[in-house]
C-alpha positions as CSV (number, residue, x, y, z in Angstrom):
1,M,-20.8,12.6,-7.6
2,D,-22.6,12.0,-4.3
3,N,-19.8,11.3,-1.9
4,N,-22.3,10.1,0.7
5,N,-22.5,6.9,-1.2
6,Y,-18.9,6.2,-0.2
7,T,-19.1,6.8,3.6
8,I,-19.4,4.0,6.1
9,K,-22.8,5.3,7.0
10,S,-24.0,4.2,3.5
11,I,-23.6,0.6,4.7
12,P,-26.6,-0.8,6.6
13,A,-25.9,-0.5,10.4
14,D,-25.8,-4.3,11.0
15,D,-23.3,-4.7,8.2
16,R,-20.8,-2.1,9.4
17,P,-17.6,-3.8,10.5
18,Q,-17.4,-2.5,14.1
19,E,-21.1,-3.2,14.7
20,K,-20.8,-6.7,13.3
21,L,-17.7,-7.4,15.5
22,L,-19.5,-6.3,18.6
23,K,-22.7,-8.2,17.8
24,Y,-21.3,-11.4,16.2
25,G,-17.6,-11.6,17.2
26,A,-14.4,-11.0,15.3
27,N,-14.4,-14.5,13.8
28,N,-17.5,-13.6,11.7
29,L,-15.8,-10.7,9.9
30,S,-14.0,-11.0,6.6
31,N,-10.3,-9.9,6.3
32,S,-11.3,-6.6,4.7
33,E,-13.8,-5.9,7.5
34,L,-11.2,-6.7,10.2
35,I,-8.8,-4.3,8.5
36,A,-11.6,-1.7,8.2
37,V,-12.0,-1.9,12.0
38,I,-8.3,-1.0,12.4
39,L,-8.4,1.8,9.8
40,R,-11.8,3.2,11.0
41,T,-12.3,5.7,8.1
42,G,-12.0,5.6,4.3
43,S,-11.6,8.6,2.0
44,K,-14.0,10.9,0.2
45,D,-14.1,8.5,-2.7
46,E,-14.6,5.1,-0.9
47,N,-15.7,3.8,2.4
48,V,-13.2,2.1,4.7
49,V,-14.3,-1.5,3.6
50,M,-13.7,-0.6,0.0
51,L,-10.3,0.8,0.9
52,A,-9.4,-2.4,2.8
53,Q,-10.5,-4.5,-0.1
54,R,-8.4,-2.5,-2.5
55,I,-5.3,-3.1,-0.4
56,L,-6.0,-6.8,-0.2
57,N,-6.7,-7.2,-3.9
58,E,-3.5,-5.6,-5.0
59,D,-1.7,-8.1,-7.2
60,G,-4.1,-10.8,-5.8
61,R,-1.9,-11.2,-2.8
62,G,-4.5,-10.9,0.0
63,L,-3.1,-10.7,3.5
64,R,0.5,-10.8,2.2
65,N,0.0,-7.1,1.3
66,I,-0.4,-6.5,5.1
67,A,2.2,-8.9,6.4
68,E,4.9,-7.8,3.9
69,G,3.8,-4.1,3.7
70,T,6.3,-1.3,4.2
71,L,5.6,2.4,5.1
72,D,6.2,3.5,1.5
73,K,4.0,0.7,0.1
74,F,1.1,1.4,2.3
75,K,1.3,5.1,1.6
76,S,1.2,4.4,-2.2
77,F,-2.4,3.4,-1.8
78,K,-4.7,6.4,-2.3
79,G,-6.5,7.1,1.0
80,I,-3.7,5.8,3.2
81,S,-2.1,8.5,5.3
82,D,0.9,8.3,7.6
83,V,-1.5,7.4,10.5
84,K,-3.2,4.6,8.6
85,A,0.1,3.3,7.3
86,S,1.4,3.1,10.8
87,Q,-1.7,1.3,12.0
88,L,-1.3,-1.3,9.3
89,M,2.4,-1.8,10.1
90,A,1.6,-2.2,13.8
91,L,-1.1,-4.7,12.9
92,A,1.4,-6.8,11.0
93,E,4.1,-6.7,13.7
94,L,1.7,-7.5,16.5
95,S,0.4,-10.6,14.6
96,K,4.0,-11.9,14.3
97,R,4.7,-11.3,18.0
98,I,1.5,-12.9,19.1
99,S,2.5,-16.1,17.2
100,T,5.5,-16.4,19.6
101,L,3.5,-16.1,22.9
102,K,2.8,-18.8,25.5
103,L,6.1,-20.7,25.0
104,E,6.1,-22.3,28.4
105,K,3.4,-24.9,27.8
106,I,4.2,-25.7,24.1
107,K,5.6,-29.1,23.5
108,I,7.3,-30.1,20.3
109,S,6.3,-33.6,19.4
110,S,7.1,-33.6,15.7
111,P,8.9,-31.6,13.0
112,G,5.5,-30.3,11.9
113,D,5.0,-28.8,15.4
114,A,8.2,-26.8,15.2
115,A,7.6,-25.7,11.6
116,M,4.0,-24.6,12.1
117,F,5.0,-22.7,15.2
118,L,7.2,-20.3,13.3
119,M,5.8,-20.6,9.8
120,E,3.5,-17.6,9.8
121,E,6.3,-15.4,11.1
122,M,9.2,-16.6,9.1
123,R,7.6,-17.3,5.7
124,Y,7.3,-13.5,5.0
125,Y,10.9,-12.6,5.8
126,K,12.8,-10.9,3.0
127,K,16.1,-11.9,4.4
128,E,17.4,-15.2,5.7
129,Y,16.9,-15.5,9.5
130,F,18.5,-18.2,11.6
131,K,16.8,-19.1,14.9
132,I,17.0,-21.8,17.4
133,I,14.2,-23.4,19.5
134,L,15.6,-24.3,22.9
135,L,13.9,-27.2,24.6
136,D,13.9,-28.8,28.1
137,T,14.1,-32.5,28.8
138,K,10.4,-33.0,28.0
139,N,10.7,-31.1,24.7
140,N,8.8,-28.1,26.0
141,I,9.9,-24.8,24.5
142,K,12.1,-22.8,26.9
143,K,13.0,-20.0,24.5
144,I,13.3,-19.0,20.8
145,S,16.5,-17.1,20.1
146,E,17.4,-15.3,16.9
147,I,21.0,-16.1,16.0
148,S,21.6,-14.2,12.8
149,V,20.1,-12.2,10.0
150,G,21.7,-12.6,6.6
151,S,21.2,-11.3,3.1
152,L,18.6,-12.4,0.6
153,N,20.4,-15.7,0.1
154,S,22.3,-16.6,3.2
155,S,22.8,-16.2,6.9
156,I,26.0,-16.3,8.9
157,V,25.9,-18.7,11.7
158,H,28.7,-19.7,14.1
159,P,28.5,-22.6,16.5
160,R,29.6,-20.4,19.4
161,E,26.5,-18.3,19.1
162,V,24.2,-21.3,18.8
163,F,25.5,-23.1,21.8
164,S,26.2,-20.2,24.1
165,E,22.4,-19.5,24.0
166,A,21.7,-23.2,24.7
167,V,24.1,-23.3,27.6
168,A,22.9,-20.0,29.0
169,N,19.3,-21.2,29.0
170,S,20.1,-24.8,30.3
171,A,18.6,-26.3,27.1
172,S,18.6,-30.1,26.9
173,S,18.2,-30.0,23.1
174,V,17.9,-27.6,20.2
175,I,16.0,-27.3,16.9
176,L,17.6,-25.2,14.2
177,V,15.2,-23.1,12.1
178,H,15.9,-20.8,9.2
179,N,13.9,-19.5,6.3
180,H,14.5,-19.3,2.5
181,P,13.2,-15.9,1.2
182,S,12.8,-17.6,-2.2
183,G,9.9,-19.6,-0.8
184,E,11.5,-23.0,-1.5
185,S,12.4,-25.3,1.3
186,E,15.0,-27.6,-0.2
187,P,18.4,-27.4,1.6
188,S,21.5,-26.0,-0.1
189,R,24.9,-27.6,0.2
190,E,25.8,-24.9,2.7
191,D,22.7,-25.8,4.8
192,I,23.7,-29.4,4.9
193,S,27.3,-28.6,5.8
194,L,26.3,-26.2,8.6
195,T,23.8,-28.7,10.0
196,N,26.5,-31.4,10.2
197,R,28.9,-29.0,11.8
198,L,26.5,-28.0,14.5
199,D,25.4,-31.6,15.1
200,E,29.0,-32.5,15.8
201,C,29.5,-29.6,18.1
202,G,26.3,-30.5,19.9
203,K,27.5,-34.0,20.5
204,I,30.7,-32.7,22.1
205,L,28.7,-30.4,24.4
206,G,26.0,-32.9,25.2
207,I,23.3,-30.8,23.6
208,K,21.4,-32.7,21.0
209,I,20.4,-31.1,17.7
210,L,16.9,-32.7,17.3
211,D,16.2,-31.2,13.8
212,H,16.9,-28.5,11.3
213,I,13.7,-27.0,9.8
214,I,13.8,-24.9,6.7
215,I,10.8,-22.6,6.3
216,G,9.6,-21.9,2.8
217,D,6.3,-20.2,1.7
218,G,3.8,-22.5,3.4
219,V,6.1,-25.5,3.1
220,F,9.0,-26.8,5.2
221,Y,11.9,-29.2,5.1
222,S,12.9,-31.4,8.1
223,F,16.4,-32.8,8.2
224,K,15.2,-35.4,10.7
225,E,12.3,-36.5,8.5
226,E,14.6,-36.8,5.5
227,G,17.1,-38.9,7.5
228,L,19.8,-36.2,7.5
229,L,19.9,-36.1,11.3
């Protein structure tokens, strides 16, 4: 076998990921080419673009294989070393953190705004996370706080933790957000009961619960839109 056929140099210069990025911009690269820029090198059997394509094609899950990847899972791919696995894990984590930047100027005008702001981060969680979006008097985001992390099916939330964050940050109102690892967004009886409990506590404290958003896999449920708040 001629291994030279599998090196990045076997790809025409203008089609190599890094050269394409520099010449045409990152938005003109495919997902596999962007990942190839991160990984830089392939193996003796395949070039880096082929390696990236193989990771994305696993089980037909595409970028989920990056977003939900673990160290062991990445290393299970032939050609992925500890270094490459750590690069992919860093890429996934940075993408989640970037999605939460620039909170100061973001205004929540609808349930969809709140849902889409956290969708790409929370839809991939394997456990149930409960977060709150703290808003000022003009519905601008002041802060997003993580209140609890539960098991596969539930989170443990106490009103004290929710409203201590709201009071400490002088929030005018709050949007509750949690995810369902199952991918479904319909509320459970416990979700409804908790929402009612927090709503009553908020009324006593003068901090309004504007909505409770449940994040599924690309879908969301809004208590306000459904008339439950």
